[in-house]
PDB file of N, H, CA, C and O in Angstrom:
ATOM      1  N   MET A   1      21.390   1.345  33.547  1.00  0.00           N
ATOM      2  CA  MET A   1      21.340   0.029  32.945  1.00  0.00           C
ATOM      3  C   MET A   1      20.005  -0.617  33.294  1.00  0.00           C
ATOM      4  O   MET A   1      19.562  -0.588  34.442  1.00  0.00           O
ATOM      5  N   GLN A   2      19.381  -1.193  32.287  1.00  0.00           N
ATOM      6  H   GLN A   2      19.741  -1.217  31.354  1.00  0.00           H
ATOM      7  CA  GLN A   2      18.118  -1.897  32.487  1.00  0.00           C
ATOM      8  C   GLN A   2      18.330  -3.379  32.231  1.00  0.00           C
ATOM      9  O   GLN A   2      19.140  -3.778  31.394  1.00  0.00           O
ATOM     10  N   ARG A   3      17.588  -4.178  32.965  1.00  0.00           N
ATOM     11  H   ARG A   3      16.929  -3.854  33.645  1.00  0.00           H
ATOM     12  CA  ARG A   3      17.670  -5.629  32.808  1.00  0.00           C
ATOM     13  C   ARG A   3      16.297  -6.156  32.423  1.00  0.00           C
ATOM     14  O   ARG A   3      15.282  -5.752  32.990  1.00  0.00           O
ATOM     15  N   PHE A   4      16.279  -7.065  31.449  1.00  0.00           N
ATOM     16  H   PHE A   4      17.104  -7.393  30.988  1.00  0.00           H
ATOM     17  CA  PHE A   4      15.041  -7.693  31.022  1.00  0.00           C
ATOM     18  C   PHE A   4      15.257  -9.193  30.913  1.00  0.00           C
ATOM     19  O   PHE A   4      16.286  -9.649  30.414  1.00  0.00           O
ATOM     20  N   LEU A   5      14.286  -9.949  31.381  1.00  0.00           N
ATOM     21  H   LEU A   5      13.450  -9.578  31.786  1.00  0.00           H
ATOM     22  CA  LEU A   5      14.326 -11.394  31.241  1.00  0.00           C
ATOM     23  C   LEU A   5      13.988 -11.758  29.802  1.00  0.00           C
ATOM     24  O   LEU A   5      13.007 -11.266  29.245  1.00  0.00           O
ATOM     25  N   VAL A   6      14.801 -12.619  29.204  1.00  0.00           N
ATOM     26  H   VAL A   6      15.598 -13.019  29.657  1.00  0.00           H
ATOM     27  CA  VAL A   6      14.558 -13.122  27.853  1.00  0.00           C
ATOM     28  C   VAL A   6      14.325 -14.622  27.959  1.00  0.00           C
ATOM     29  O   VAL A   6      15.118 -15.341  28.567  1.00  0.00           O
ATOM     30  N   LEU A   7      13.235 -15.086  27.364  1.00  0.00           N
ATOM     31  H   LEU A   7      12.591 -14.502  26.870  1.00  0.00           H
ATOM     32  CA  LEU A   7      12.924 -16.515  27.353  1.00  0.00           C
ATOM     33  C   LEU A   7      13.190 -17.068  25.956  1.00  0.00           C
ATOM     34  O   LEU A   7      12.744 -16.501  24.958  1.00  0.00           O
ATOM     35  N   TYR A   8      13.921 -18.181  25.895  1.00  0.00           N
ATOM     36  H   TYR A   8      14.283 -18.642  26.705  1.00  0.00           H
ATOM     37  CA  TYR A   8      14.269 -18.824  24.637  1.00  0.00           C
ATOM     38  C   TYR A   8      13.519 -20.146  24.527  1.00  0.00           C
ATOM     39  O   TYR A   8      13.362 -20.870  25.510  1.00  0.00           O
ATOM     40  N   GLU A   9      13.065 -20.443  23.328  1.00  0.00           N
ATOM     41  H   GLU A   9      13.193 -19.854  22.530  1.00  0.00           H
ATOM     42  CA  GLU A   9      12.380 -21.705  23.077  1.00  0.00           C
ATOM     43  C   GLU A   9      12.955 -22.344  21.816  1.00  0.00           C
ATOM     44  O   GLU A   9      13.114 -21.684  20.790  1.00  0.00           O
ATOM     45  N   LYS A  10      13.261 -23.622  21.906  1.00  0.00           N
ATOM     46  H   LYS A  10      13.131 -24.159  22.740  1.00  0.00           H
ATOM     47  CA  LYS A  10      13.705 -24.370  20.740  1.00  0.00           C
ATOM     48  C   LYS A  10      12.472 -24.980  20.094  1.00  0.00           C
ATOM     49  O   LYS A  10      11.599 -25.506  20.784  1.00  0.00           O
ATOM     50  N   ASN A  11      12.402 -24.910  18.765  1.00  0.00           N
ATOM     51  H   ASN A  11      13.111 -24.483  18.205  1.00  0.00           H
ATOM     52  CA  ASN A  11      11.280 -25.508  18.050  1.00  0.00           C
ATOM     53  C   ASN A  11      11.791 -26.223  16.803  1.00  0.00           C
ATOM     54  O   ASN A  11      12.998 -26.267  16.568  1.00  0.00           O
ATOM     55  N   GLU A  12      10.900 -26.774  16.015  1.00  0.00           N
ATOM     56  H   GLU A  12       9.919 -26.739  16.205  1.00  0.00           H
ATOM     57  CA  GLU A  12      11.322 -27.571  14.862  1.00  0.00           C
ATOM     58  C   GLU A  12      12.018 -26.752  13.778  1.00  0.00           C
ATOM     59  O   GLU A  12      12.713 -27.317  12.933  1.00  0.00           O
ATOM     60  N   ASN A  13      11.844 -25.432  13.790  1.00  0.00           N
ATOM     61  H   ASN A  13      11.280 -24.974  14.477  1.00  0.00           H
ATOM     62  CA  ASN A  13      12.464 -24.564  12.784  1.00  0.00           C
ATOM     63  C   ASN A  13      13.689 -23.816  13.286  1.00  0.00           C
ATOM     64  O   ASN A  13      14.335 -23.115  12.508  1.00  0.00           O
ATOM     65  N   GLY A  14      14.026 -23.946  14.560  1.00  0.00           N
ATOM     66  H   GLY A  14      13.501 -24.516  15.192  1.00  0.00           H
ATOM     67  CA  GLY A  14      15.160 -23.217  15.119  1.00  0.00           C
ATOM     68  C   GLY A  14      14.863 -22.761  16.530  1.00  0.00           C
ATOM     69  O   GLY A  14      14.556 -23.573  17.403  1.00  0.00           O
ATOM     70  N   TYR A  15      14.953 -21.454  16.754  1.00  0.00           N
ATOM     71  H   TYR A  15      15.202 -20.795  16.045  1.00  0.00           H
ATOM     72  CA  TYR A  15      14.744 -20.880  18.084  1.00  0.00           C
ATOM     73  C   TYR A  15      13.892 -19.630  18.004  1.00  0.00           C
ATOM     74  O   TYR A  15      13.819 -18.963  16.972  1.00  0.00           O
ATOM     75  N   SER A  16      13.256 -19.334  19.114  1.00  0.00           N
ATOM     76  H   SER A  16      13.316 -19.876  19.952  1.00  0.00           H
ATOM     77  CA  SER A  16      12.557 -18.058  19.249  1.00  0.00           C
ATOM     78  C   SER A  16      12.861 -17.498  20.630  1.00  0.00           C
ATOM     79  O   SER A  16      13.273 -18.223  21.536  1.00  0.00           O
ATOM     80  N   ALA A  17      12.652 -16.210  20.771  1.00  0.00           N
ATOM     81  H   ALA A  17      12.318 -15.621  20.036  1.00  0.00           H
ATOM     82  CA  ALA A  17      12.893 -15.547  22.050  1.00  0.00           C
ATOM     83  C   ALA A  17      11.855 -14.451  22.226  1.00  0.00           C
ATOM     84  O   ALA A  17      11.387 -13.849  21.260  1.00  0.00           O
ATOM     85  N   TYR A  18      11.510 -14.211  23.477  1.00  0.00           N
ATOM     86  H   TYR A  18      11.890 -14.701  24.261  1.00  0.00           H
ATOM     87  CA  TYR A  18      10.612 -13.098  23.754  1.00  0.00           C
ATOM     88  C   TYR A  18      10.909 -12.520  25.130  1.00  0.00           C
ATOM     89  O   TYR A  18      11.542 -13.152  25.976  1.00  0.00           O
ATOM     90  N   VAL A  19      10.430 -11.300  25.321  1.00  0.00           N
ATOM     91  H   VAL A  19       9.916 -10.787  24.633  1.00  0.00           H
ATOM     92  CA  VAL A  19      10.682 -10.545  26.547  1.00  0.00           C
ATOM     93  C   VAL A  19       9.322 -10.274  27.192  1.00  0.00           C
ATOM     94  O   VAL A  19       8.588  -9.398  26.734  1.00  0.00           O
ATOM     95  N   PRO A  20       8.978 -11.016  28.255  1.00  0.00           N
ATOM     96  CA  PRO A  20       7.647 -10.861  28.858  1.00  0.00           C
ATOM     97  C   PRO A  20       7.314  -9.443  29.307  1.00  0.00           C
ATOM     98  O   PRO A  20       6.150  -9.045  29.267  1.00  0.00           O
ATOM     99  N   ASP A  21       8.305  -8.678  29.730  1.00  0.00           N
ATOM    100  H   ASP A  21       9.251  -9.001  29.763  1.00  0.00           H
ATOM    101  CA  ASP A  21       8.043  -7.322  30.212  1.00  0.00           C
ATOM    102  C   ASP A  21       7.966  -6.290  29.098  1.00  0.00           C
ATOM    103  O   ASP A  21       7.680  -5.121  29.357  1.00  0.00           O
ATOM    104  N   LEU A  22       8.220  -6.710  27.847  1.00  0.00           N
ATOM    105  H   LEU A  22       8.452  -7.659  27.636  1.00  0.00           H
ATOM    106  CA  LEU A  22       8.091  -5.831  26.686  1.00  0.00           C
ATOM    107  C   LEU A  22       7.191  -6.534  25.661  1.00  0.00           C
ATOM    108  O   LEU A  22       7.695  -7.103  24.693  1.00  0.00           O
ATOM    109  N   PRO A  23       5.883  -6.503  25.856  1.00  0.00           N
ATOM    110  CA  PRO A  23       4.981  -7.199  24.941  1.00  0.00           C
ATOM    111  C   PRO A  23       5.245  -6.841  23.482  1.00  0.00           C
ATOM    112  O   PRO A  23       5.369  -5.669  23.124  1.00  0.00           O
ATOM    113  N   GLY A  24       5.327  -7.870  22.655  1.00  0.00           N
ATOM    114  H   GLY A  24       5.226  -8.821  22.945  1.00  0.00           H
ATOM    115  CA  GLY A  24       5.583  -7.666  21.233  1.00  0.00           C
ATOM    116  C   GLY A  24       7.044  -7.723  20.857  1.00  0.00           C
ATOM    117  O   GLY A  24       7.370  -7.710  19.670  1.00  0.00           O
ATOM    118  N   CYS A  25       7.926  -7.784  21.821  1.00  0.00           N
ATOM    119  H   CYS A  25       7.661  -7.795  22.786  1.00  0.00           H
ATOM    120  CA  CYS A  25       9.365  -7.837  21.547  1.00  0.00           C
ATOM    121  C   CYS A  25       9.768  -9.307  21.429  1.00  0.00           C
ATOM    122  O   CYS A  25       9.944 -10.003  22.430  1.00  0.00           O
ATOM    123  N   ILE A  26       9.910  -9.766  20.170  1.00  0.00           N
ATOM    124  H   ILE A  26       9.767  -9.202  19.357  1.00  0.00           H
ATOM    125  CA  ILE A  26      10.235 -11.170  19.904  1.00  0.00           C
ATOM    126  C   ILE A  26      11.307 -11.264  18.821  1.00  0.00           C
ATOM    127  O   ILE A  26      11.575 -10.297  18.108  1.00  0.00           O
ATOM    128  N   ALA A  27      11.914 -12.444  18.712  1.00  0.00           N
ATOM    129  H   ALA A  27      11.697 -13.230  19.291  1.00  0.00           H
ATOM    130  CA  ALA A  27      12.877 -12.710  17.647  1.00  0.00           C
ATOM    131  C   ALA A  27      12.837 -14.198  17.329  1.00  0.00           C
ATOM    132  O   ALA A  27      12.549 -15.022  18.197  1.00  0.00           O
ATOM    133  N   THR A  28      13.126 -14.533  16.078  1.00  0.00           N
ATOM    134  H   THR A  28      13.360 -13.864  15.373  1.00  0.00           H
ATOM    135  CA  THR A  28      13.218 -15.928  15.668  1.00  0.00           C
ATOM    136  C   THR A  28      14.441 -16.105  14.786  1.00  0.00           C
ATOM    137  O   THR A  28      14.886 -15.165  14.127  1.00  0.00           O
ATOM    138  N   GLY A  29      14.981 -17.313  14.778  1.00  0.00           N
ATOM    139  H   GLY A  29      14.620 -18.077  15.313  1.00  0.00           H
ATOM    140  CA  GLY A  29      16.132 -17.594  13.940  1.00  0.00           C
ATOM    141  C   GLY A  29      16.460 -19.072  13.931  1.00  0.00           C
ATOM    142  O   GLY A  29      15.847 -19.864  14.647  1.00  0.00           O
ATOM    143  N   LYS A  30      17.430 -19.433  13.114  1.00  0.00           N
ATOM    144  H   LYS A  30      17.928 -18.790  12.532  1.00  0.00           H
ATOM    145  CA  LYS A  30      17.808 -20.842  12.977  1.00  0.00           C
ATOM    146  C   LYS A  30      18.671 -21.334  14.128  1.00  0.00           C
ATOM    147  O   LYS A  30      18.608 -22.512  14.480  1.00  0.00           O
ATOM    148  N   THR A  31      19.481 -20.453  14.725  1.00  0.00           N
ATOM    149  H   THR A  31      19.532 -19.496  14.439  1.00  0.00           H
ATOM    150  CA  THR A  31      20.351 -20.860  15.826  1.00  0.00           C
ATOM    151  C   THR A  31      20.084 -19.982  17.043  1.00  0.00           C
ATOM    152  O   THR A  31      19.551 -18.878  16.924  1.00  0.00           O
ATOM    153  N   LYS A  32      20.458 -20.485  18.207  1.00  0.00           N
ATOM    154  H   LYS A  32      20.891 -21.381  18.303  1.00  0.00           H
ATOM    155  CA  LYS A  32      20.279 -19.688  19.420  1.00  0.00           C
ATOM    156  C   LYS A  32      21.150 -18.439  19.366  1.00  0.00           C
ATOM    157  O   LYS A  32      20.735 -17.365  19.802  1.00  0.00           O
ATOM    158  N   GLU A  33      22.361 -18.586  18.827  1.00  0.00           N
ATOM    159  H   GLU A  33      22.697 -19.459  18.472  1.00  0.00           H
ATOM    160  CA  GLU A  33      23.265 -17.431  18.725  1.00  0.00           C
ATOM    161  C   GLU A  33      22.642 -16.323  17.874  1.00  0.00           C
ATOM    162  O   GLU A  33      22.731 -15.144  18.215  1.00  0.00           O
ATOM    163  N   GLU A  34      22.013 -16.712  16.767  1.00  0.00           N
ATOM    164  H   GLU A  34      21.940 -17.671  16.490  1.00  0.00           H
ATOM    165  CA  GLU A  34      21.355 -15.725  15.903  1.00  0.00           C
ATOM    166  C   GLU A  34      20.226 -15.031  16.658  1.00  0.00           C
ATOM    167  O   GLU A  34      20.085 -13.810  16.587  1.00  0.00           O
ATOM    168  N   VAL A  35      19.424 -15.807  17.377  1.00  0.00           N
ATOM    169  H   VAL A  35      19.538 -16.799  17.434  1.00  0.00           H
ATOM    170  CA  VAL A  35      18.298 -15.240  18.116  1.00  0.00           C
ATOM    171  C   VAL A  35      18.777 -14.339  19.247  1.00  0.00           C
ATOM    172  O   VAL A  35      18.144 -13.323  19.532  1.00  0.00           O
ATOM    173  N   GLU A  36      19.890 -14.695  19.900  1.00  0.00           N
ATOM    174  H   GLU A  36      20.404 -15.521  19.669  1.00  0.00           H
ATOM    175  CA  GLU A  36      20.432 -13.844  20.963  1.00  0.00           C
ATOM    176  C   GLU A  36      20.789 -12.470  20.414  1.00  0.00           C
ATOM    177  O   GLU A  36      20.486 -11.455  21.041  1.00  0.00           O
ATOM    178  N   GLU A  37      21.427 -12.428  19.254  1.00  0.00           N
ATOM    179  H   GLU A  37      21.673 -13.253  18.744  1.00  0.00           H
ATOM    180  CA  GLU A  37      21.778 -11.143  18.639  1.00  0.00           C
ATOM    181  C   GLU A  37      20.530 -10.364  18.244  1.00  0.00           C
ATOM    182  O   GLU A  37      20.437  -9.158  18.472  1.00  0.00           O
ATOM    183  N   LEU A  38      19.578 -11.066  17.652  1.00  0.00           N
ATOM    184  H   LEU A  38      19.653 -12.046  17.466  1.00  0.00           H
ATOM    185  CA  LEU A  38      18.358 -10.394  17.192  1.00  0.00           C
ATOM    186  C   LEU A  38      17.525  -9.854  18.350  1.00  0.00           C
ATOM    187  O   LEU A  38      16.993  -8.747  18.259  1.00  0.00           O
ATOM    188  N   ILE A  39      17.403 -10.610  19.427  1.00  0.00           N
ATOM    189  H   ILE A  39      17.834 -11.509  19.500  1.00  0.00           H
ATOM    190  CA  ILE A  39      16.574 -10.133  20.539  1.00  0.00           C
ATOM    191  C   ILE A  39      17.249  -8.962  21.246  1.00  0.00           C
ATOM    192  O   ILE A  39      16.564  -8.052  21.714  1.00  0.00           O
ATOM    193  N   TYR A  40      18.574  -8.969  21.332  1.00  0.00           N
ATOM    194  H   TYR A  40      19.130  -9.708  20.952  1.00  0.00           H
ATOM    195  CA  TYR A  40      19.287  -7.835  21.926  1.00  0.00           C
ATOM    196  C   TYR A  40      18.992  -6.564  21.123  1.00  0.00           C
ATOM    197  O   TYR A  40      18.675  -5.521  21.695  1.00  0.00           O
ATOM    198  N   GLY A  41      19.100  -6.661  19.807  1.00  0.00           N
ATOM    199  H   GLY A  41      19.358  -7.508  19.343  1.00  0.00           H
ATOM    200  CA  GLY A  41      18.778  -5.513  18.954  1.00  0.00           C
ATOM    201  C   GLY A  41      17.312  -5.143  19.047  1.00  0.00           C
ATOM    202  O   GLY A  41      16.962  -3.963  19.018  1.00  0.00           O
ATOM    203  N   GLY A  42      16.450  -6.151  19.160  1.00  0.00           N
ATOM    204  H   GLY A  42      16.734  -7.109  19.183  1.00  0.00           H
ATOM    205  CA  GLY A  42      15.017  -5.901  19.282  1.00  0.00           C
ATOM    206  C   GLY A  42      14.666  -5.157  20.556  1.00  0.00           C
ATOM    207  O   GLY A  42      13.822  -4.260  20.550  1.00  0.00           O
ATOM    208  N   ILE A  43      15.315  -5.532  21.643  1.00  0.00           N
ATOM    209  H   ILE A  43      16.000  -6.260  21.648  1.00  0.00           H
ATOM    210  CA  ILE A  43      15.074  -4.846  22.920  1.00  0.00           C
ATOM    211  C   ILE A  43      15.495  -3.383  22.810  1.00  0.00           C
ATOM    212  O   ILE A  43      14.754  -2.489  23.219  1.00  0.00           O
ATOM    213  N   LYS A  44      16.677  -3.139  22.260  1.00  0.00           N
ATOM    214  H   LYS A  44      17.279  -3.865  21.927  1.00  0.00           H
ATOM    215  CA  LYS A  44      17.155  -1.760  22.102  1.00  0.00           C
ATOM    216  C   LYS A  44      16.184  -0.946  21.242  1.00  0.00           C
ATOM    217  O   LYS A  44      15.839   0.184  21.588  1.00  0.00           O
ATOM    218  N   PHE A  45      15.750  -1.521  20.132  1.00  0.00           N
ATOM    219  H   PHE A  45      16.030  -2.439  19.851  1.00  0.00           H
ATOM    220  CA  PHE A  45      14.821  -0.849  19.223  1.00  0.00           C
ATOM    221  C   PHE A  45      13.485  -0.574  19.915  1.00  0.00           C
ATOM    222  O   PHE A  45      12.929   0.518  19.798  1.00  0.00           O
ATOM    223  N   HIS A  46      12.983  -1.564  20.629  1.00  0.00           N
ATOM    224  H   HIS A  46      13.435  -2.451  20.724  1.00  0.00           H
ATOM    225  CA  HIS A  46      11.706  -1.452  21.332  1.00  0.00           C
ATOM    226  C   HIS A  46      11.762  -0.327  22.375  1.00  0.00           C
ATOM    227  O   HIS A  46      10.864   0.512  22.441  1.00  0.00           O
ATOM    228  N   VAL A  47      12.820  -0.319  23.181  1.00  0.00           N
ATOM    229  H   VAL A  47      13.550  -1.000  23.128  1.00  0.00           H
ATOM    230  CA  VAL A  47      12.969   0.690  24.233  1.00  0.00           C
ATOM    231  C   VAL A  47      13.148   2.085  23.629  1.00  0.00           C
ATOM    232  O   VAL A  47      12.570   3.051  24.126  1.00  0.00           O
ATOM    233  N   GLU A  48      13.946   2.197  22.560  1.00  0.00           N
ATOM    234  H   GLU A  48      14.415   1.412  22.155  1.00  0.00           H
ATOM    235  CA  GLU A  48      14.131   3.501  21.908  1.00  0.00           C
ATOM    236  C   GLU A  48      12.797   4.034  21.381  1.00  0.00           C
ATOM    237  O   GLU A  48      12.501   5.222  21.513  1.00  0.00           O
ATOM    238  N   GLY A  49      11.993   3.148  20.783  1.00  0.00           N
ATOM    239  H   GLY A  49      12.233   2.183  20.676  1.00  0.00           H
ATOM    240  CA  GLY A  49      10.680   3.548  20.281  1.00  0.00           C
ATOM    241  C   GLY A  49       9.762   4.015  21.399  1.00  0.00           C
ATOM    242  O   GLY A  49       9.038   4.999  21.247  1.00  0.00           O
ATOM    243  N   MET A  50       9.795   3.312  22.515  1.00  0.00           N
ATOM    244  H   MET A  50      10.384   2.513  22.638  1.00  0.00           H
ATOM    245  CA  MET A  50       8.973   3.712  23.652  1.00  0.00           C
ATOM    246  C   MET A  50       9.390   5.092  24.157  1.00  0.00           C
ATOM    247  O   MET A  50       8.540   5.923  24.478  1.00  0.00           O
ATOM    248  N   LYS A  51      10.695   5.332  24.226  1.00  0.00           N
ATOM    249  H   LYS A  51      11.385   4.657  23.965  1.00  0.00           H
ATOM    250  CA  LYS A  51      11.184   6.638  24.678  1.00  0.00           C
ATOM    251  C   LYS A  51      10.726   7.742  23.732  1.00  0.00           C
ATOM    252  O   LYS A  51      10.292   8.802  24.184  1.00  0.00           O
ATOM    253  N   LEU A  52      10.817   7.504  22.416  1.00  0.00           N
ATOM    254  H   LEU A  52      11.169   6.643  22.049  1.00  0.00           H
ATOM    255  CA  LEU A  52      10.393   8.506  21.440  1.00  0.00           C
ATOM    256  C   LEU A  52       8.905   8.818  21.542  1.00  0.00           C
ATOM    257  O   LEU A  52       8.483   9.945  21.282  1.00  0.00           O
ATOM    258  N   GLU A  53       8.117   7.825  21.919  1.00  0.00           N
ATOM    259  H   GLU A  53       8.459   6.909  22.130  1.00  0.00           H
ATOM    260  CA  GLU A  53       6.669   8.007  22.061  1.00  0.00           C
ATOM    261  C   GLU A  53       6.281   8.530  23.446  1.00  0.00           C
ATOM    262  O   GLU A  53       5.107   8.790  23.706  1.00  0.00           O
ATOM    263  N   GLY A  54       7.268   8.685  24.333  1.00  0.00           N
ATOM    264  H   GLY A  54       8.223   8.474  24.122  1.00  0.00           H
ATOM    265  CA  GLY A  54       6.978   9.174  25.673  1.00  0.00           C
ATOM    266  C   GLY A  54       6.346   8.125  26.575  1.00  0.00           C
ATOM    267  O   GLY A  54       5.683   8.455  27.558  1.00  0.00           O
ATOM    268  N   ILE A  55       6.557   6.864  26.231  1.00  0.00           N
ATOM    269  H   ILE A  55       7.096   6.596  25.432  1.00  0.00           H
ATOM    270  CA  ILE A  55       6.000   5.763  27.024  1.00  0.00           C
ATOM    271  C   ILE A  55       7.024   5.357  28.074  1.00  0.00           C
ATOM    272  O   ILE A  55       8.205   5.182  27.773  1.00  0.00           O
ATOM    273  N   GLU A  56       6.564   5.211  29.290  1.00  0.00           N
ATOM    274  H   GLU A  56       5.605   5.353  29.534  1.00  0.00           H
ATOM    275  CA  GLU A  56       7.462   4.826  30.384  1.00  0.00           C
ATOM    276  C   GLU A  56       7.986   3.404  30.158  1.00  0.00           C
ATOM    277  O   GLU A  56       7.225   2.493  29.831  1.00  0.00           O
ATOM    278  N   ILE A  57       9.287   3.235  30.336  1.00  0.00           N
ATOM    279  H   ILE A  57       9.905   3.975  30.601  1.00  0.00           H
ATOM    280  CA  ILE A  57       9.917   1.928  30.186  1.00  0.00           C
ATOM    281  C   ILE A  57       9.637   1.120  31.448  1.00  0.00           C
ATOM    282  O   ILE A  57       9.955   1.567  32.550  1.00  0.00           O
ATOM    283  N   PRO A  58       9.041  -0.071  31.298  1.00  0.00           N
ATOM    284  CA  PRO A  58       8.694  -0.843  32.493  1.00  0.00           C
ATOM    285  C   PRO A  58       9.921  -1.446  33.169  1.00  0.00           C
ATOM    286  O   PRO A  58      10.912  -1.778  32.519  1.00  0.00           O
ATOM    287  N   GLU A  59       9.830  -1.576  34.467  1.00  0.00           N
ATOM    288  H   GLU A  59       9.025  -1.306  34.995  1.00  0.00           H
ATOM    289  CA  GLU A  59      10.850  -2.305  35.212  1.00  0.00           C
ATOM    290  C   GLU A  59      10.619  -3.791  34.970  1.00  0.00           C
ATOM    291  O   GLU A  59       9.491  -4.225  34.737  1.00  0.00           O
ATOM    292  N   CYS A  60      11.679  -4.552  35.027  1.00  0.00           N
ATOM    293  H   CYS A  60      12.595  -4.200  35.217  1.00  0.00           H
ATOM    294  CA  CYS A  60      11.555  -5.990  34.878  1.00  0.00           C
ATOM    295  C   CYS A  60      10.895  -6.569  36.132  1.00  0.00           C
ATOM    296  O   CYS A  60      11.432  -6.470  37.235  1.00  0.00           O
ATOM    297  N   THR A  61       9.731  -7.168  35.939  1.00  0.00           N
ATOM    298  H   THR A  61       9.295  -7.248  35.042  1.00  0.00           H
ATOM    299  CA  THR A  61       9.028  -7.772  37.069  1.00  0.00           C
ATOM    300  C   THR A  61       8.908  -9.288  36.913  1.00  0.00           C
ATOM    301  O   THR A  61       8.406  -9.972  37.805  1.00  0.00           O
ATOM    302  N   THR A  62       9.365  -9.799  35.788  1.00  0.00           N
ATOM    303  H   THR A  62       9.772  -9.244  35.064  1.00  0.00           H
ATOM    304  CA  THR A  62       9.267 -11.226  35.508  1.00  0.00           C
ATOM    305  C   THR A  62      10.460 -11.953  36.098  1.00  0.00           C
ATOM    306  O   THR A  62      11.597 -11.487  36.014  1.00  0.00           O
ATOM    307  N   GLU A  63      10.185 -13.097  36.694  1.00  0.00           N
ATOM    308  H   GLU A  63       9.262 -13.475  36.762  1.00  0.00           H
ATOM    309  CA  GLU A  63      11.240 -13.946  37.240  1.00  0.00           C
ATOM    310  C   GLU A  63      11.147 -15.317  36.589  1.00  0.00           C
ATOM    311  O   GLU A  63      10.108 -15.682  36.038  1.00  0.00           O
ATOM    312  N   SER A  64      12.225 -16.064  36.653  1.00  0.00           N
ATOM    313  H   SER A  64      13.069 -15.768  37.100  1.00  0.00           H
ATOM    314  CA  SER A  64      12.190 -17.430  36.126  1.00  0.00           C
ATOM    315  C   SER A  64      12.892 -18.371  37.082  1.00  0.00           C
ATOM    316  O   SER A  64      13.726 -17.975  37.897  1.00  0.00           O
ATOM    317  N   GLU A  65      12.524 -19.617  36.951  1.00  0.00           N
ATOM    318  H   GLU A  65      11.847 -19.939  36.289  1.00  0.00           H
ATOM    319  CA  GLU A  65      13.139 -20.644  37.778  1.00  0.00           C
ATOM    320  C   GLU A  65      12.943 -21.978  37.062  1.00  0.00           C
ATOM    321  O   GLU A  65      11.909 -22.210  36.436  1.00  0.00           O
ATOM    322  N   VAL A  66      13.918 -22.828  37.157  1.00  0.00           N
ATOM    323  H   VAL A  66      14.758 -22.640  37.666  1.00  0.00           H
ATOM    324  CA  VAL A  66      13.795 -24.158  36.593  1.00  0.00           C
ATOM    325  C   VAL A  66      13.453 -25.112  37.731  1.00  0.00           C
ATOM    326  O   VAL A  66      14.186 -25.214  38.715  1.00  0.00           O
ATOM    327  N   LEU A  67      12.339 -25.801  37.583  1.00  0.00           N
ATOM    328  H   LEU A  67      11.743 -25.718  36.784  1.00  0.00           H
ATOM    329  CA  LEU A  67      11.913 -26.773  38.588  1.00  0.00           C
ATOM    330  C   LEU A  67      12.187 -28.171  38.060  1.00  0.00           C
ATOM    331  O   LEU A  67      11.896 -28.470  36.901  1.00  0.00           O
ATOM    332  N   VAL A  68      12.736 -29.015  38.894  1.00  0.00           N
ATOM    333  H   VAL A  68      12.971 -28.772  39.835  1.00  0.00           H
ATOM    334  CA  VAL A  68      13.035 -30.383  38.521  1.00  0.00           C
ATOM    335  C   VAL A  68      12.072 -31.309  39.247  1.00  0.00           C
ATOM    336  O   VAL A  68      12.020 -31.324  40.477  1.00  0.00           O
ATOM    337  N   LEU A  69      11.318 -32.072  38.488  1.00  0.00           N
ATOM    338  H   LEU A  69      11.361 -32.060  37.489  1.00  0.00           H
ATOM    339  CA  LEU A  69      10.387 -33.033  39.061  1.00  0.00           C
ATOM    340  C   LEU A  69      11.066 -34.381  39.181  1.00  0.00           C
ATOM    341  O   LEU A  69      11.793 -34.801  38.280  1.00  0.00           O
ATOM    342  N   GLN A  70      10.834 -35.051  40.281  1.00  0.00           N
ATOM    343  H   GLN A  70      10.244 -34.710  41.012  1.00  0.00           H
ATOM    344  CA  GLN A  70      11.428 -36.380  40.469  1.00  0.00           C
ATOM    345  C   GLN A  70      10.381 -37.446  40.402  1.00  0.00           C
ATOM    346  O   GLN A  70      10.693 -38.628  40.539  1.00  0.00           O
TER     347      GLN A  70
END
């Protein structure tokens, strides 16, 4: 099992998502639920393509944290 951090952003047209450890792996959609499904499929597709090309799948090295300023 592999784990990848997915970052979601809300914008004026809906949502987008990207995976910092898989450059180029992005998804966009009108709802967060739609983007969650699309990015999951995108990650699978991206990793399968890398395997077919003989490219090593990177380990997740990205971390996230929410900081609250007072």
